[in-house]
N, C-alpha and C positions, 0 to 999 in steps of 0.2 A: 525452611520453606515447607509448604504443605501442598496437597493436591486440591485444596479448596474445601475439604471436609472440616467440620468442627473439630477442635482439639481441646485437651484439658490443660494446655499450657497456660500458666498464670502470668506470663510475661506482660509487662505493662506497655510494650510497643504496640501501636495500633496495627491492624491488619487490613487487607483489602476486602475482607468479608466475601470472598468468592464462594459460591455455593454449587460447586460442581457435583455434589452429591456422591452417589455410589460409583458413577462412571467417571473415569479419568478423561480429561480433555487432552487431545493429542493434536499434533501438527498434521493437517490433512493435505496441504498443498503449498509449494514454494514457487513463487513467480519472480523472475527477474525481467527487467525491461532494458535490454542492452542498449537500445537507442531511446533516449528520453522522448516520451510521447508516442512512440510506436508500439508494436505488439509485444505481448509477453512471450517469454520462453519458460517452460515448466521444467524444473529439475528435481531430482530426488534428494540432493544434498547441496548445500552452499556454504562456503567459508565466509566468516566475518572479516572484513577488511579494516584498514586502520582508522576509518572515521566511524566505524560501527555499522556500516551498510553491508549489503551482500555483494560478494564478488561478481562482477559482471553487470550489476544493476545500475542503470543510467550511466554506463561507462562512456557512452558517446552522447553528444547532444548536438542539435542543429542550431547554427547561429546565422543571423543575417549580417549585412555589412555594417550595421550599427552596433554589433556585438550584443544583440538582443536574442533571447531564445526564440526559435520558431517552434512553438509548442501548441497544444490544444487550447490553451487559454487565449492565445493571440491569433491563431491561424486555424480556422475551421477546416481547411482543406487537409490538414493532418489526418483527420479521421478516415479519409478515403484511401489512405496508403495501407497496404497489407505488407508485412515484413516477416522475414524469418532469418534469424542471425545465428551463425556458428562462431562463437567466440574462440573455439579451439583453433580454427584456421583463419579467423579474421575475415569471413565472408558474409555477405548478406544477399538475400533475395528480396526484391522490391517489386510491387505491382500497384497500379492505380488506373482508374478509368482513362481511356484515350492515351495511354502511354505504353510503349513497348516495355516488357519486363526487364529488370536489371538483375543480373546474377554474377557477382564478382567481389573483389576486395572492398571492404567497408571504406577504406581510405580513398577509393576511387569513385565513390558514389555521389560526390558533390555535383557533378554535371547533370546526372539524372534528376537529383532533387531540385536543382536550380531550374531545370526545364519544367519540372512539374509545377513548382510554385510560381514560376514566372518572374523570378527575381533571384539574384545571386545569394546562395547560401553555402555554408561549409560545415562539415562534420568535425567536431573536435573531440579529443579523447582525454580522459583523466583516469589513469590507472590507480591512483592513490585512494580514491573514494567516490569517483563519479561525480555526477551533478544532481545531488539530492534536492527534492522540493523544499525541504525544511533543513537548513544548514545547522540549526541548533539541536533539533531532535532528528538526527540523520540516520537513525536505525530503521529497520524494516517496519512497514506499516502492517497492522494486524486487524483482522475482522474474523467473524465466525460464520459457519455455514448457516446457522439459524438466522443470523441477521440478513444474509443475502436472500434467503427464502422469504423472510418477512417483508423486507423492503421491496423486493420484486413484486410481491402480491399487491402492493399499493398502486401499481401501474398496469393498465391493460396491455396485454401482448408482450410483457417483459418477464423473462424467466430469470432464475438465479444466476445462470451463466452470463447472460447479458448484463445483469446488474454488477457482477464481478468485473466485467470488461469496462463498465462505466466508472466504477470506483477505483480500479487498478491497485488492489492491495498486493503486498509482497507475501504475506503469510495468512493462510486461511486455516482457522482452527476448527476441529471437528467437535463443535459444541452446538447442539440443536436448540438450545434456549436462545431466543433472540436477544441480541445486545449483550451476550455473555462477556464480550471483550471490554465492556464498560467497567468491569471489575478492575481493569488494568490501569486506571487513572483515578485520581482523587482531586482534591481542591488545588487551586493555584499555589505555587510555592512548594509543592510536594511532588514526589514520584512514587509509583508503586513498584517495588522490587518483584520481579518474577523470573522464571527460568523456562527455557525450552530445551529439553535434554540437558547438556552440560553448559549451555550458553546463558549467561546472566543478562537480564534486561532491566531497563527502567521504563515503565509506562508513564508518559509525560502528559498527554492531553488528548481530547477527542478532536479528530482532524477537522479543521474548518474547510468546507468544500468550496470549490470554484465553479465555473460554468461548465466544466467538462462533463460531469455526470449527468447533466441535463440534456445531453445530446446523444443521438443514436451513434453507437461506436463505429458503425460501418459507413454511415453517410454524413454524419455531422448535423443532421436535421434536429432542430430543437423539439423536445417533448413538451407539449403544452402543459403549463402549470406545474412543471416538475418541482421547482424550488418551493412553491407554495404548498404543494401536496406533501413533499418530504418534511418540511418544517412543521406543518400541522400534525401529521401522523407521528412524527418523532416526539412532539410534546405529548400527544395523547398516550403514547405507549412507553414513555420514558420510565425505565425501571427505578426502583428506590435506590439501587446501588449506583445509578448514573448521576451521582450528586456532585458535591463541590460547587464551585462558582464559575464553571466553564461555560455554562449555557446562557451567556448573554444574548445569544440567538440560537436557534435550533437547527441551523444548517451545518450541523456537525455530525460526522459519522466515520467510524474507523478510529484506530488509535495510533498516534505517533509515539515512537519509542527512541530511546538512546541505548547504546551498549557500552558498558564500562570497559576501559582499556584492558582490564584483566581478561576479557573474553575475546579480544581481537585475535584472530588466527584460529579460533575454535570453529567447529562445523555444526551446522543445523542439518537434520535429516527428517524426511517425512516419517511420521510415526513417533517422533519424540514426544514425551509427556510434558505437559505444561504444569508448572508448579507456581503457586501464587504466595508471595511473602508479605512483607511489611510495607506500610506507608511511611516514608522517611522524608526529611527536608530535602529540597532540590539542591 
């Protein structure tokens, strides 16, 4: 693997053609979302669990009586909940408009959540790998600081931090070039091998976005023309390395990954260097 700089290697294997240049790209931030669809917790290090995800990420999810997720895609009221989770002691703090705060065991928060939503719900836990959004590419999602800055600039009153909250990535890379993370996928039927510190990854595809990023992350209010604006600007600014055949539509942003079993149990840490390798068959 390389740091993205050109090499003199004559190997016939294709590479992802990352152009990090003189400066190494590093892992800037790690976010886990202990309760699916609720707020992030930021950590300095995170272990990879057996499905390739991050320990503690989407470890809990809210379900209704029909065994359906209660998440941002289906329930706009999710956006108005503020949460703070301590996985170490299994507790959560919850607040929402017109509700008394809850501060106690996660396992006993069902009544508060049911009262807030106005229908019965329950929190379920999966220690093995949580409840990932993409069960096939169940590794951490990846974006860069440059992308957050660029995309935020397309919308009045939205800064990079709000855009991160809308997009909900796990890993933010310290790459100032917008859409640098698009080096981490290629055409369908292939993956891009890359590493973060000692953890091996496969970059699978550009994430197909749902309705959640189009909403204010605090209120759930829809941002006018969000989808149209993002798709138009994404096409206008699509770098030459964002190729392949994934862009059947342009509402794609962030990278979905998988983690080979050989890296399960390894640890990611803020400051780890990103190394980009070969394009290989999936």
